[in-house]
N, CA, C and O atoms as a DFTB+ gen file, in Angstrom:
784 C
 N C O
     1  1       0.897      -1.177      -0.083
     2  2       0.044      -0.011       0.052
     3  2       0.906       1.336      -0.081
     4  3       1.947       1.438       0.568
     5  1       0.552       2.177      -0.765
     6  2       1.465       3.449      -0.835
     7  2       1.653       4.101       0.466
     8  3       2.765       4.542       0.755
     9  1       0.671       4.200       1.270
    10  2       0.847       4.843       2.626
    11  2       1.900       4.235       3.472
    12  3       2.598       4.946       4.194
    13  1       2.054       2.845       3.409
    14  2       3.128       2.137       4.028
    15  2       4.525       2.556       3.541
    16  3       5.471       2.672       4.320
    17  1       4.607       2.761       2.307
    18  2       5.981       3.207       1.820
    19  2       6.221       4.705       2.212
    20  3       7.351       5.103       2.494
    21  1       5.224       5.447       2.219
    22  2       5.333       7.103       2.705
    23  2       5.950       6.957       4.195
    24  3       6.997       7.506       4.537
    25  1       5.163       6.149       5.022
    26  2       5.696       5.949       6.388
    27  2       7.037       5.544       6.435
    28  3       7.843       6.160       7.132
    29  1       7.371       4.522       5.731
    30  2       8.703       3.963       5.761
    31  2       9.717       4.959       5.311
    32  3      10.839       4.955       5.819
    33  1       9.380       5.817       4.379
    34  2      10.206       6.804       3.831
    35  2      10.541       7.857       4.940
    36  3      11.695       8.262       5.085
    37  1       9.574       8.259       5.666
    38  2       9.846       9.202       6.775
    39  2      10.728       8.574       7.738
    40  3      11.696       9.204       8.164
    41  1      10.468       7.318       8.146
    42  2      11.408       6.644       9.204
    43  2      12.722       6.516       8.661
    44  3      13.690       6.832       9.353
    45  1      12.876       6.050       7.395
    46  2      14.241       5.844       6.981
    47  2      15.108       7.163       6.734
    48  3      16.297       7.227       7.047
    49  1      14.401       8.203       6.145
    50  2      15.025       9.479       6.024
    51  2      15.444      10.088       7.437
    52  3      16.506      10.689       7.599
    53  1      14.569       9.889       8.373
    54  2      14.842      10.375       9.719
    55  2      16.069       9.724      10.317
    56  3      16.893      10.401      10.931
    57  1      16.215       8.298      10.133
    58  2      17.361       7.569      10.528
    59  2      18.667       8.015       9.980
    60  3      19.645       8.277      10.679
    61  1      18.617       8.092       8.574
    62  2      19.683       8.404       7.786
    63  2      20.224       9.819       8.160
    64  3      21.421      10.020       8.364
    65  1      19.253      10.801       8.238
    66  2      19.746      12.117       8.633
    67  2      20.216      12.318      10.106
    68  3      21.037      13.189      10.395
    69  1      19.702      11.536      10.961
    70  2      20.025      11.477      12.388
    71  2      21.545      11.121      12.541
    72  3      22.234      11.702      13.380
    73  1      22.029      10.202      11.754
    74  2      23.424       9.735      11.921
    75  2      24.431      10.897      11.805
    76  3      25.258      11.045      12.705
    77  1      24.409      11.658      10.834
    78  2      25.357      12.834      10.734
    79  2      25.017      13.987      11.471
    80  3      25.836      14.621      12.137
    81  1      23.567      14.328      11.341
    82  2      23.157      15.664      12.016
    83  2      23.084      15.735      13.498
    84  3      23.289      16.819      14.046
    85  1      22.803      14.647      14.211
    86  2      22.727      14.827      15.666
    87  2      24.171      15.018      16.242
    88  3      24.309      15.867      17.122
    89  1      25.317      14.264      15.798
    90  2      26.532      14.716      16.271
    91  2      27.008      16.078      15.869
    92  3      27.771      16.719      16.592
    93  1      26.570      16.518      14.738
    94  2      26.912      17.886      14.139
    95  2      26.384      18.840      15.090
    96  3      27.073      19.755      15.540
    97  1      25.025      18.620      15.443
    98  2      24.309      19.592      16.362
    99  2      25.110      19.630      17.680
   100  3      25.380      20.713      18.200
   101  1      25.467      18.539      18.186
   102  2      26.080      18.506      19.483
   103  2      27.452      19.307      19.418
   104  3      27.827      20.015      20.353
   105  1      28.082      19.163      18.388
   106  2      29.354      19.953      18.163
   107  2      29.022      21.468      18.004
   108  3      29.701      22.332      18.560
   109  1      28.006      21.733      17.263
   110  2      27.639      23.174      17.169
   111  2      27.098      23.704      18.552
   112  3      27.273      24.884      18.853
   113  1      26.486      22.892      19.336
   114  2      26.073      23.293      20.678
   115  2      27.189      23.689      21.607
   116  3      27.179      24.686      22.330
   117  1      28.187      22.765      21.505
   118  2      29.443      22.987      22.347
   119  2      30.208      24.139      21.921
   120  3      30.868      24.712      22.787
   121  1      30.232      24.598      20.675
   122  2      30.926      25.783      20.296
   123  2      29.987      27.155      20.261
   124  3      30.256      28.139      19.572
   125  1      28.890      27.036      21.094
   126  2      28.051      28.022      21.316
   127  2      27.199      28.459      20.120
   128  3      26.801      29.623      20.081
   129  1      26.912      27.644      19.196
   130  2      25.944      28.055      18.008
   131  2      24.613      27.306      18.319
   132  3      24.193      26.411      17.584
   133  1      23.974      27.720      19.447
   134  2      22.844      26.951      19.915
   135  2      21.725      26.916      18.907
   136  3      21.109      25.870      18.704
   137  1      21.426      28.131      18.217
   138  2      20.185      28.183      17.378
   139  2      20.411      27.260      16.193
   140  3      19.504      26.545      15.765
   141  1      21.631      27.284      15.668
   142  2      21.925      26.546      14.444
   143  2      21.845      24.938      14.897
   144  3      21.307      24.067      14.213
   145  1      22.402      24.753      16.017
   146  2      22.480      23.258      16.538
   147  2      21.032      22.760      16.739
   148  3      20.700      21.609      16.455
   149  1      20.220      23.645      17.221
   150  2      18.830      23.219      17.503
   151  2      18.055      23.006      16.147
   152  3      17.295      22.041      16.071
   153  1      18.200      23.828      15.108
   154  2      17.709      23.601      13.917
   155  2      18.092      22.331      13.219
   156  3      17.265      21.612      12.657
   157  1      19.384      22.081      13.277
   158  2      19.953      20.906      12.693
   159  2      19.429      19.568      13.378
   160  3      19.108      18.555      12.756
   161  1      19.392      19.738      14.847
   162  2      18.972      18.594      15.537
   163  2      17.437      18.267      15.390
   164  3      17.011      17.127      15.573
   165  1      16.579      19.401      15.027
   166  2      15.274      19.123      14.868
   167  2      14.874      18.564      13.479
   168  3      13.699      18.240      13.309
   169  1      15.722      18.437      12.530
   170  2      15.383      18.031      11.253
   171  2      15.136      16.420      11.272
   172  3      14.091      15.939      10.835
   173  1      16.157      15.650      11.801
   174  2      15.841      14.251      11.870
   175  2      14.765      13.925      12.974
   176  3      13.913      13.054      12.794
   177  1      14.854      14.677      14.129
   178  2      13.877      14.341      15.195
   179  2      12.452      14.750      14.679
   180  3      11.483      14.080      15.039
   181  1      12.302      15.779      13.887
   182  2      11.037      16.160      13.350
   183  2      10.371      15.032      12.384
   184  3       9.182      14.712      12.405
   185  1      11.267      14.551      11.624
   186  2      10.932      13.476      10.618
   187  2      10.511      12.302      11.426
   188  3       9.557      11.619      11.054
   189  1      11.221      12.007      12.596
   190  2      10.793      10.777      13.303
   191  2       9.468      11.075      14.084
   192  3       8.603      10.206      14.196
   193  1       9.347      12.197      14.564
   194  2       7.966      12.628      15.230
   195  2       6.862      12.486      14.190
   196  3       5.822      11.896      14.482
   197  1       7.066      13.020      12.965
   198  2       6.020      12.907      11.989
   199  2       5.712      11.443      11.712
   200  3       4.541      11.068      11.647
   201  1       6.705      10.626      11.551
   202  2       6.538       9.167      11.364
   203  2       5.663       8.593      12.463
   204  3       4.683       7.911      12.165
   205  1       5.994       8.854      13.762
   206  2       5.214       8.305      14.855
   207  2       3.866       8.896      14.936
   208  3       2.913       8.148      15.152
   209  1       3.679      10.243      14.774
   210  2       2.357      10.905      14.728
   211  2       1.506      10.469      13.616
   212  3       0.295      10.337      13.796
   213  1       2.055      10.234      12.470
   214  2       1.220       9.812      11.391
   215  2       0.701       8.408      11.582
   216  3      -0.421       8.090      11.187
   217  1       1.569       7.514      12.229
   218  2       1.129       6.114      12.641
   219  2       0.060       6.100      13.519
   220  3      -0.939       5.410      13.318
   221  1       0.240       6.981      14.696
   222  2      -0.715       6.963      15.769
   223  2      -1.975       7.430      15.171
   224  3      -2.998       6.776      15.371
   225  1      -2.002       8.544      14.425
   226  2      -3.196       9.133      13.900
   227  2      -3.954       8.104      13.007
   228  3      -5.148       7.845      13.159
   229  1      -3.175       7.559      12.090
   230  2      -3.871       6.563      11.200
   231  2      -4.455       5.224      11.932
   232  3      -5.534       4.723      11.616
   233  1      -3.729       4.791      12.795
   234  2      -4.287       3.662      13.588
   235  2      -5.332       4.015      14.432
   236  3      -6.247       3.209      14.600
   237  1      -5.340       5.189      15.040
   238  2      -6.464       5.785      15.700
   239  2      -7.737       5.796      14.795
   240  3      -8.782       5.266      15.172
   241  1      -7.615       6.394      13.638
   242  2      -8.862       6.494      12.773
   243  2      -9.266       5.151      12.356
   244  3     -10.464       4.874      12.411
   245  1      -8.419       4.278      11.945
   246  2      -8.747       2.979      11.715
   247  2      -9.491       2.267      12.721
   248  3     -10.485       1.607      12.417
   249  1      -9.026       2.373      14.018
   250  2      -9.729       1.783      15.086
   251  2     -11.202       2.424      15.252
   252  3     -12.179       1.695      15.419
   253  1     -11.293       3.709      15.201
   254  2     -12.593       4.427      15.307
   255  2     -13.573       3.881      14.134
   256  3     -14.745       3.594      14.375
   257  1     -13.012       3.765      12.884
   258  2     -13.760       3.275      11.793
   259  2     -14.250       1.894      12.091
   260  3     -15.455       1.650      12.018
   261  1     -13.373       0.974      12.425
   262  2     -13.824      -0.367      12.646
   263  2     -14.865      -0.502      13.781
   264  3     -15.791      -1.311      13.716
   265  1     -14.662       0.347      14.838
   266  2     -15.602       0.375      15.947
   267  2     -16.925       0.787      15.614
   268  3     -17.901       0.170      16.042
   269  1     -17.030       1.856      14.829
   270  2     -18.396       2.310      14.308
   271  2     -18.957       1.373      13.274
   272  3     -20.178       1.221      13.229
   273  1     -18.194       0.753      12.467
   274  2     -18.835      -0.166      11.510
   275  2     -19.343      -1.369      12.289
   276  3     -20.463      -1.836      12.081
   277  1     -18.517      -1.851      13.170
   278  2     -18.985      -3.140      13.858
   279  2     -20.255      -2.953      14.711
   280  3     -20.917      -3.929      15.065
   281  1     -20.592      -1.674      15.042
   282  2     -21.815      -1.402      15.785
   283  2     -22.997      -1.335      14.722
   284  3     -24.158      -1.235      15.120
   285  1     -22.722      -1.386      13.503
   286  2     -23.745      -1.165      12.465
   287  2     -23.692      -2.332      11.475
   288  3     -23.173      -2.111      10.381
   289  1     -24.168      -3.536      11.740
   290  2     -24.158      -4.531      10.809
   291  2     -24.782      -4.461       9.437
   292  3     -24.365      -5.027       8.426
   293  1     -25.863      -3.668       9.550
   294  2     -26.567      -3.388       8.238
   295  2     -25.732      -2.571       7.414
   296  3     -25.775      -2.755       6.198
   297  1     -24.903      -1.610       7.937
   298  2     -24.104      -0.810       7.097
   299  2     -22.989      -1.666       6.496
   300  3     -22.642      -1.464       5.333
   301  1     -22.408      -2.622       7.247
   302  2     -21.484      -3.381       6.676
   303  2     -21.993      -4.303       5.500
   304  3     -21.266      -4.551       4.538
   305  1     -23.264      -4.794       5.620
   306  2     -23.914      -5.516       4.528
   307  2     -23.923      -4.670       3.343
   308  3     -23.469      -5.061       2.267
   309  1     -24.458      -3.457       3.531
   310  2     -24.554      -2.509       2.426
   311  2     -23.223      -2.149       1.737
   312  3     -23.104      -2.080       0.513
   313  1     -22.312      -1.944       2.550
   314  2     -20.938      -1.574       1.977
   315  2     -20.268      -2.747       1.189
   316  3     -19.480      -2.482       0.282
   317  1     -20.560      -4.009       1.512
   318  2     -20.106      -5.225       0.861
   319  2     -20.851      -5.438      -0.389
   320  3     -20.267      -5.735      -1.431
   321  1     -22.145      -5.292      -0.311
   322  2     -22.903      -5.871      -1.509
   323  2     -23.531      -4.687      -2.299
   324  3     -23.973      -4.911      -3.425
   325  1     -23.587      -3.532      -1.807
   326  2     -23.949      -2.298      -2.602
   327  2     -25.541      -2.134      -2.614
   328  3     -26.116      -1.517      -3.510
   329  1     -26.178      -2.719      -1.580
   330  2     -27.587      -2.502      -1.442
   331  2     -27.949      -2.733      -0.096
   332  3     -27.285      -3.501       0.600
   333  1     -28.996      -2.106       0.355
   334  2     -29.512      -2.334       1.812
   335  2     -30.302      -3.648       1.816
   336  3     -31.052      -3.988       0.901
   337  1     -30.059      -4.376       2.965
   338  2     -30.817      -5.575       3.108
   339  2     -32.245      -5.319       3.197
   340  3     -32.684      -4.477       3.981
   341  1     -32.979      -5.993       2.444
   342  2     -34.507      -5.845       2.361
   343  2     -35.234      -6.302       3.537
   344  3     -34.587      -6.665       4.519
   345  1     -36.629      -6.328       3.548
   346  2     -37.359      -6.823       4.608
   347  2     -37.168      -8.320       4.871
   348  3     -37.376      -8.808       5.982
   349  1     -36.756      -9.049       3.785
   350  2     -36.556     -10.553       3.918
   351  2     -35.210     -10.934       4.289
   352  3     -34.901     -12.126       4.281
   353  1     -34.355     -10.008       4.625
   354  2     -32.887     -10.120       5.026
   355  2     -32.661      -9.697       6.323
   356  3     -32.978      -8.549       6.636
   357  1     -32.105     -10.531       7.209
   358  2     -31.774     -10.054       8.657
   359  2     -30.210     -10.391       8.743
   360  3     -29.735     -11.508       8.538
   361  1     -29.500      -9.259       9.073
   362  2     -28.024      -9.406       9.298
   363  2     -27.983      -9.778      10.822
   364  3     -28.412      -9.046      11.714
   365  1     -27.411     -11.007      11.002
   366  2     -27.340     -11.577      12.351
   367  2     -26.005     -11.171      13.026
   368  3     -26.001     -10.860      14.217
   369  1     -24.932     -11.167      12.325
   370  2     -23.699     -10.781      12.983
   371  2     -22.818     -10.209      11.880
   372  3     -22.940     -10.592      10.716
   373  1     -21.972      -9.335      12.234
   374  2     -21.013      -8.732      11.189
   375  2     -19.812      -8.246      11.878
   376  3     -19.914      -7.820      13.028
   377  1     -18.508      -8.278      11.177
   378  2     -17.371      -7.921      11.725
   379  2     -16.589      -7.402      10.567
   380  3     -16.638      -7.877       9.433
   381  1     -15.769      -6.258      10.993
   382  2     -14.909      -5.588      10.010
   383  2     -13.604      -5.459      10.777
   384  3     -13.599      -5.193      11.979
   385  1     -12.460      -5.656      10.045
   386  2     -11.112      -5.403      10.756
   387  2     -10.217      -4.799       9.547
   388  3     -10.078      -5.393       8.478
   389  1      -9.691      -3.683       9.811
   390  2      -8.862      -2.971       8.736
   391  2      -7.484      -2.881       9.392
   392  3      -7.307      -2.906      10.610
   393  1      -6.438      -2.764       8.383
   394  2      -5.005      -2.423       8.760
   395  2      -4.487      -1.422       7.695
   396  3      -5.227      -0.822       6.917
   397  1      -3.263      -1.317       7.737
   398  2      -2.631      -0.401       6.762
   399  2      -2.653      -0.968       5.345
   400  3      -2.708      -0.203       4.382
   401  1      -2.609      -2.347       5.190
   402  2      -2.524      -2.896       3.918
   403  2      -3.505      -4.174       3.749
   404  3      -3.415      -4.989       2.830
   405  1      -4.376      -4.203       4.708
   406  2      -5.454      -5.374       4.561
   407  2      -6.797      -5.003       5.145
   408  3      -6.950      -4.066       5.928
   409  1      -7.717      -5.763       4.734
   410  2      -9.019      -5.536       5.348
   411  2      -9.797      -6.895       5.225
   412  3      -9.643      -7.598       4.226
   413  1     -10.611      -7.248       6.225
   414  2     -11.344      -8.390       6.210
   415  2     -12.816      -8.146       6.783
   416  3     -13.013      -7.386       7.731
   417  1     -13.780      -8.811       6.171
   418  2     -15.115      -8.483       6.553
   419  2     -15.832      -9.976       6.597
   420  3     -15.670     -10.843       5.739
   421  1     -16.602     -10.081       7.701
   422  2     -17.502     -11.254       7.908
   423  2     -18.782     -11.019       8.117
   424  3     -19.036     -10.121       8.920
   425  1     -19.790     -11.659       7.543
   426  2     -21.190     -11.428       7.745
   427  2     -21.886     -12.708       7.864
   428  3     -21.619     -13.653       7.121
   429  1     -22.845     -12.763       8.857
   430  2     -23.806     -13.840       9.022
   431  2     -25.144     -13.385       8.853
   432  3     -25.600     -12.599       9.684
   433  1     -25.874     -13.790       7.842
   434  2     -27.281     -13.211       7.657
   435  2     -28.211     -14.284       7.248
   436  3     -27.767     -15.328       6.771
   437  1     -29.561     -14.073       7.421
   438  2     -30.707     -14.865       7.066
   439  2     -31.307     -14.194       5.853
   440  3     -31.619     -13.009       5.968
   441  1     -31.496     -14.786       4.752
   442  2     -32.084     -14.219       3.581
   443  2     -32.799     -15.294       2.624
   444  3     -32.942     -16.491       2.870
   445  1     -33.203     -14.620       1.511
   446  2     -33.897     -15.575       0.498
   447  2     -32.898     -15.829      -0.561
   448  3     -31.882     -15.140      -0.649
   449  1     -33.178     -16.851      -1.407
   450  2     -32.355     -17.317      -2.498
   451  2     -32.221     -16.122      -3.483
   452  3     -31.159     -15.880      -4.057
   453  1     -33.386     -15.366      -3.655
   454  2     -33.293     -14.239      -4.528
   455  2     -32.270     -13.168      -4.218
   456  3     -31.620     -12.610      -5.102
   457  1     -32.146     -12.888      -2.848
   458  2     -31.112     -12.006      -2.385
   459  2     -29.750     -12.705      -2.727
   460  3     -28.869     -12.044      -3.277
   461  1     -29.571     -13.926      -2.437
   462  2     -28.269     -14.519      -2.788
   463  2     -28.011     -14.459      -4.220
   464  3     -26.841     -14.275      -4.556
   465  1     -28.874     -14.579      -5.096
   466  2     -28.698     -14.406      -6.536
   467  2     -28.223     -13.059      -6.931
   468  3     -27.382     -12.857      -7.806
   469  1     -28.852     -12.106      -6.188
   470  2     -28.622     -10.680      -6.495
   471  2     -27.091     -10.360      -6.040
   472  3     -26.407      -9.598      -6.724
   473  1     -26.603     -10.939      -4.916
   474  2     -25.266     -10.742      -4.394
   475  2     -24.327     -11.368      -5.380
   476  3     -23.316     -10.772      -5.750
   477  1     -24.655     -12.583      -5.818
   478  2     -23.656     -13.327      -6.660
   479  2     -23.580     -13.032      -8.084
   480  3     -22.658     -13.439      -8.791
   481  1     -24.554     -12.321      -8.506
   482  2     -24.590     -11.933      -9.889
   483  2     -23.378     -11.240     -10.450
   484  3     -22.947     -10.248      -9.862
   485  1     -22.781     -11.694     -11.567
   486  2     -21.607     -11.182     -12.232
   487  2     -20.457     -10.972     -11.349
   488  3     -19.542     -10.217     -11.678
   489  1     -20.470     -11.669     -10.138
   490  2     -19.277     -11.465      -9.303
   491  2     -18.734     -12.786      -8.768
   492  3     -17.518     -12.976      -8.767
   493  1     -19.584     -13.708      -8.313
   494  2     -19.315     -15.013      -7.613
   495  2     -19.436     -16.111      -8.697
   496  3     -20.206     -16.020      -9.653
   497  1     -18.629     -17.131      -8.472
   498  2     -18.713     -18.373      -9.265
   499  2     -19.111     -19.429      -8.230
   500  3     -18.794     -19.323      -7.045
   501  1     -19.757     -20.365      -8.683
   502  2     -20.113     -21.683      -7.862
   503  2     -18.899     -22.427      -7.699
   504  3     -18.107     -22.559      -8.632
   505  1     -18.711     -22.924      -6.550
   506  2     -17.523     -23.902      -6.198
   507  2     -17.994     -25.058      -5.380
   508  3     -19.056     -24.996      -4.760
   509  1     -17.241     -26.092      -5.366
   510  2     -17.496     -27.289      -4.682
   511  2     -17.237     -27.091      -3.221
   512  3     -16.468     -26.188      -2.892
   513  1     -17.812     -27.857      -2.297
   514  2     -17.525     -27.785      -0.890
   515  2     -16.131     -27.824      -0.475
   516  3     -15.716     -27.175       0.485
   517  1     -15.365     -28.628      -1.237
   518  2     -13.843     -28.831      -0.905
   519  2     -13.178     -27.491      -0.979
   520  3     -12.472     -27.026      -0.084
   521  1     -13.460     -26.904      -2.127
   522  2     -12.861     -25.525      -2.451
   523  2     -13.086     -24.535      -1.280
   524  3     -12.188     -23.883      -0.750
   525  1     -14.446     -24.503      -0.930
   526  2     -14.921     -23.660       0.123
   527  2     -14.170     -23.859       1.383
   528  3     -13.706     -22.912       2.019
   529  1     -14.051     -25.119       1.746
   530  2     -13.370     -25.480       3.067
   531  2     -11.845     -25.002       2.972
   532  3     -11.273     -24.418       3.892
   533  1     -11.324     -25.288       1.882
   534  2      -9.775     -24.793       1.744
   535  2      -9.698     -23.257       1.914
   536  3      -8.928     -22.756       2.734
   537  1     -10.515     -22.516       1.120
   538  2     -10.537     -21.088       1.285
   539  2     -10.826     -20.524       2.585
   540  3     -10.199     -19.553       3.012
   541  1     -11.802     -21.126       3.267
   542  2     -12.228     -20.646       4.557
   543  2     -11.044     -20.958       5.613
   544  3     -10.672     -20.111       6.424
   545  1     -10.509     -22.204       5.529
   546  2      -9.544     -22.617       6.518
   547  2      -8.217     -21.663       6.327
   548  3      -7.518     -21.326       7.283
   549  1      -7.978     -21.296       5.048
   550  2      -6.766     -20.621       4.904
   551  2      -6.868     -19.128       5.446
   552  3      -5.849     -18.515       5.765
   553  1      -8.148     -18.564       5.539
   554  2      -8.314     -17.258       5.776
   555  2      -8.988     -16.984       7.108
   556  3      -9.241     -15.824       7.431
   557  1      -9.289     -18.020       7.896
   558  2      -9.960     -17.792       9.200
   559  2      -9.041     -17.942      10.436
   560  3      -9.463     -17.649      11.554
   561  1      -7.857     -18.371      10.246
   562  2      -6.996     -18.700      11.449
   563  2      -6.838     -17.403      12.331
   564  3      -6.839     -17.506      13.558
   565  1      -6.717     -16.307      11.771
   566  2      -6.431     -14.961      12.568
   567  2      -7.618     -14.318      13.065
   568  3      -7.516     -13.182      13.528
   569  1      -8.745     -14.909      13.025
   570  2     -10.033     -14.226      13.524
   571  2     -10.024     -14.276      14.943
   572  3      -9.619     -15.267      15.552
   573  1     -10.512     -13.112      15.569
   574  2     -10.679     -13.147      17.113
   575  2     -11.689     -14.268      17.508
   576  3     -12.555     -14.664      16.727
   577  1     -11.532     -14.731      18.709
   578  2     -12.259     -15.760      19.272
   579  2     -13.842     -15.468      19.150
   580  3     -14.604     -16.328      18.707
   581  1     -14.248     -14.304      19.536
   582  2     -15.596     -13.995      19.586
   583  2     -16.289     -14.066      18.220
   584  3     -17.475     -14.365      18.086
   585  1     -15.343     -13.728      17.088
   586  2     -15.913     -13.893      15.799
   587  2     -15.957     -15.362      15.341
   588  3     -16.898     -15.740      14.643
   589  1     -15.020     -16.165      15.689
   590  2     -14.924     -17.609      15.384
   591  2     -16.268     -18.386      16.013
   592  3     -16.824     -19.352      15.490
   593  1     -16.621     -17.787      17.158
   594  2     -17.805     -18.278      18.007
   595  2     -19.057     -18.189      17.146
   596  3     -19.882     -19.099      17.214
   597  1     -19.241     -17.193      16.374
   598  2     -20.433     -17.076      15.515
   599  2     -20.297     -17.422      14.043
   600  3     -21.254     -17.755      13.344
   601  1     -18.977     -17.316      13.597
   602  2     -18.934     -17.518      12.219
   603  2     -18.440     -19.081      12.019
   604  3     -17.270     -19.457      11.946
   605  1     -19.582     -19.864      11.953
   606  2     -19.484     -21.414      11.960
   607  2     -20.264     -21.914      10.708
   608  3     -21.349     -22.469      10.885
   609  1     -19.786     -21.751       9.493
   610  2     -20.533     -22.080       8.334
   611  2     -20.864     -23.651       8.380
   612  3     -21.958     -24.061       7.994
   613  1     -19.875     -24.504       8.868
   614  2     -20.139     -25.930       8.820
   615  2     -21.297     -26.354       9.664
   616  3     -21.925     -27.380       9.404
   617  1     -21.589     -25.569      10.679
   618  2     -22.566     -26.099      11.568
   619  2     -24.058     -25.838      10.931
   620  3     -25.038     -26.451      11.354
   621  1     -24.131     -24.962       9.975
   622  2     -25.357     -24.656       9.342
   623  2     -25.617     -25.589       8.165
   624  3     -26.703     -25.580       7.587
   625  1     -24.605     -26.402       7.809
   626  2     -24.707     -27.329       6.726
   627  2     -25.294     -26.696       5.422
   628  3     -26.368     -27.040       4.928
   629  1     -24.448     -25.712       4.913
   630  2     -24.870     -25.124       3.693
   631  2     -24.738     -26.072       2.498
   632  3     -23.954     -27.020       2.489
   633  1     -25.550     -25.754       1.503
   634  2     -25.510     -26.624       0.297
   635  2     -25.144     -25.886      -0.974
   636  3     -25.023     -26.480      -2.045
   637  1     -24.957     -24.489      -0.827
   638  2     -24.441     -23.679      -2.087
   639  2     -23.257     -22.980      -1.695
   640  3     -23.240     -22.441      -0.588
   641  1     -22.242     -22.913      -2.472
   642  2     -20.888     -22.430      -2.164
   643  2     -20.428     -21.600      -3.235
   644  3     -20.509     -22.044      -4.381
   645  1     -19.920     -20.371      -3.013
   646  2     -19.462     -19.427      -4.030
   647  2     -18.128     -18.775      -3.709
   648  3     -17.724     -18.592      -2.560
   649  1     -17.451     -18.425      -4.857
   650  2     -16.148     -17.815      -4.658
   651  2     -16.136     -16.537      -5.639
   652  3     -16.552     -16.594      -6.796
   653  1     -15.647     -15.462      -5.082
   654  2     -15.442     -14.151      -6.013
   655  2     -13.943     -13.837      -5.783
   656  3     -13.479     -13.584      -4.671
   657  1     -13.213     -13.875      -6.951
   658  2     -11.889     -13.591      -7.000
   659  2     -11.427     -13.033      -8.328
   660  3     -11.185     -13.760      -9.291
   661  1     -11.308     -11.672      -8.344
   662  2     -11.303     -10.711      -7.242
   663  2     -12.872     -10.354      -6.810
   664  3     -13.815     -10.564      -7.573
   665  1     -13.005      -9.835      -5.592
   666  2     -14.340      -9.521      -5.154
   667  2     -14.531      -8.156      -5.565
   668  3     -15.629      -7.829      -6.016
   669  1     -13.516      -7.244      -5.454
   670  2     -13.636      -5.779      -5.795
   671  2     -12.271      -5.272      -6.236
   672  3     -11.315      -6.047      -6.267
   673  1     -12.164      -4.129      -6.540
   674  2     -10.895      -3.593      -6.902
   675  2     -10.082      -2.751      -5.864
   676  3      -9.331      -1.836      -6.205
   677  1     -10.280      -3.112      -4.645
   678  2      -9.694      -2.356      -3.541
   679  2      -8.181      -2.899      -3.185
   680  3      -7.342      -2.125      -2.724
   681  1      -7.916      -4.199      -3.418
   682  2      -6.590      -4.794      -3.152
   683  2      -6.163      -5.538      -4.342
   684  3      -6.962      -6.032      -5.138
   685  1      -4.693      -5.617      -4.463
   686  2      -4.178      -6.143      -5.503
   687  2      -3.654      -7.591      -5.335
   688  3      -3.784      -8.388      -6.264
   689  1      -3.043      -7.962      -4.128
   690  2      -2.421      -9.180      -3.971
   691  2      -3.370     -10.291      -3.708
   692  3      -3.314     -11.346      -4.339
   693  1      -4.275     -10.044      -2.740
   694  2      -5.339     -11.044      -2.318
   695  2      -6.565     -10.121      -2.245
   696  3      -6.611      -9.049      -1.641
   697  1      -7.531     -10.684      -2.937
   698  2      -8.836     -10.141      -2.952
   699  2      -9.933     -10.989      -3.228
   700  3     -10.530     -10.950      -4.304
   701  1     -10.257     -11.838      -2.199
   702  2     -11.311     -12.803      -2.537
   703  2     -12.390     -13.020      -1.435
   704  3     -12.134     -12.873      -0.240
   705  1     -13.512     -13.350      -1.872
   706  2     -14.602     -13.554      -0.953
   707  2     -15.197     -14.863      -1.139
   708  3     -15.266     -15.363      -2.262
   709  1     -15.637     -15.453      -0.091
   710  2     -16.364     -16.679      -0.122
   711  2     -17.802     -16.585       0.412
   712  3     -18.029     -15.795       1.329
   713  1     -18.759     -17.318      -0.087
   714  2     -20.031     -17.220       0.415
   715  2     -20.768     -18.549       0.452
   716  3     -20.693     -19.226      -0.573
   717  1     -21.424     -18.996       1.410
   718  2     -22.174     -20.204       1.478
   719  2     -23.618     -19.971       1.941
   720  3     -23.939     -19.046       2.688
   721  1     -24.389     -20.800       1.483
   722  2     -25.959     -20.571       1.773
   723  2     -26.562     -21.885       2.050
   724  3     -26.200     -22.840       1.362
   725  1     -27.452     -22.047       2.989
   726  2     -28.264     -23.083       3.304
   727  2     -29.804     -22.805       2.740
   728  3     -30.582     -22.069       3.347
   729  1     -30.095     -23.385       1.685
   730  2     -31.393     -23.014       1.094
   731  2     -32.472     -23.329       2.044
   732  3     -33.483     -22.626       2.038
   733  1     -32.352     -24.363       2.896
   734  2     -33.448     -24.813       3.772
   735  2     -33.664     -23.782       4.914
   736  3     -34.807     -23.422       5.198
   737  1     -32.633     -23.330       5.536
   738  2     -32.720     -22.478       6.696
   739  2     -32.557     -21.075       6.272
   740  3     -32.968     -20.212       7.048
   741  1     -31.982     -20.695       5.080
   742  2     -31.868     -19.404       4.783
   743  2     -30.593     -18.615       5.305
   744  3     -30.421     -17.408       5.135
   745  1     -29.782     -19.417       5.922
   746  2     -28.620     -18.820       6.587
   747  2     -27.447     -18.725       5.689
   748  3     -27.065     -19.742       5.111
   749  1     -26.778     -17.474       5.502
   750  2     -25.715     -17.366       4.624
   751  2     -24.478     -16.770       5.448
   752  3     -24.606     -15.973       6.378
   753  1     -23.302     -17.256       4.988
   754  2     -22.056     -16.789       5.589
   755  2     -21.162     -16.155       4.451
   756  3     -20.988     -16.759       3.393
   757  1     -20.615     -14.949       4.694
   758  2     -19.764     -14.292       3.809
   759  2     -18.445     -13.933       4.504
   760  3     -18.429     -13.541       5.671
   761  1     -17.394     -14.069       3.796
   762  2     -16.048     -13.832       4.417
   763  2     -15.173     -13.276       3.214
   764  3     -14.884     -14.028       2.283
   765  1     -14.755     -11.953       3.241
   766  2     -13.887     -11.310       2.280
   767  2     -12.612     -10.918       2.882
   768  3     -12.581     -10.446       4.019
   769  1     -11.587     -11.085       2.196
   770  2     -10.266     -10.651       2.619
   771  2      -9.540      -9.948       1.576
   772  3      -9.443     -10.472       0.466
   773  1      -8.978      -8.725       1.836
   774  2      -8.181      -8.098       0.874
   775  2      -6.797      -7.628       1.448
   776  3      -6.697      -7.073       2.542
   777  1      -5.747      -7.895       0.622
   778  2      -4.414      -7.714       0.985
   779  2      -3.535      -7.147      -0.001
   780  3      -3.596      -7.562      -1.158
   781  1      -2.711      -6.230       0.332
   782  2      -1.780      -5.597      -0.584
   783  2      -0.284      -5.905      -0.129
   784  3       0.662      -5.457      -0.776
């Protein structure tokens, strides 16, 4: 992700400049050129402060975003599928987690086959159960325990399985979503992961 490279650039530049400039500023301070010493000292320190400050700000904004989204499961559904869940759709659980270069979303919902058809239209392909299990097991090991407690597709015995690869255009390296649905109970599980 470009922002990661920008942060790394500030850190690297700060470290590179600190090596010659901090000793130089100490020498200038000793020979009574305090203002010049302070300016020279502040260049690498300022870059390092910007690096730390930008990281703290960004991680704070990400945390606030995730917290707000996780309080609004219907909004998560809308942001993933591009439409509001109708009267026949109930979002049971949802979870979003963001990082600097990744994002994951999980949704458990009850709906009709018509809504599933609307979700998978032009984006998902039907896959066998074995492929679904492989994709799910490779992407679910880092989930928090509270999410694993409700994200249990196998317990619902789904009979329809789908894969979208890529799911959207937000990430380049990994960008896949799996969806399973039990036609009898109407329970669906959706898991998307994006990684740069």
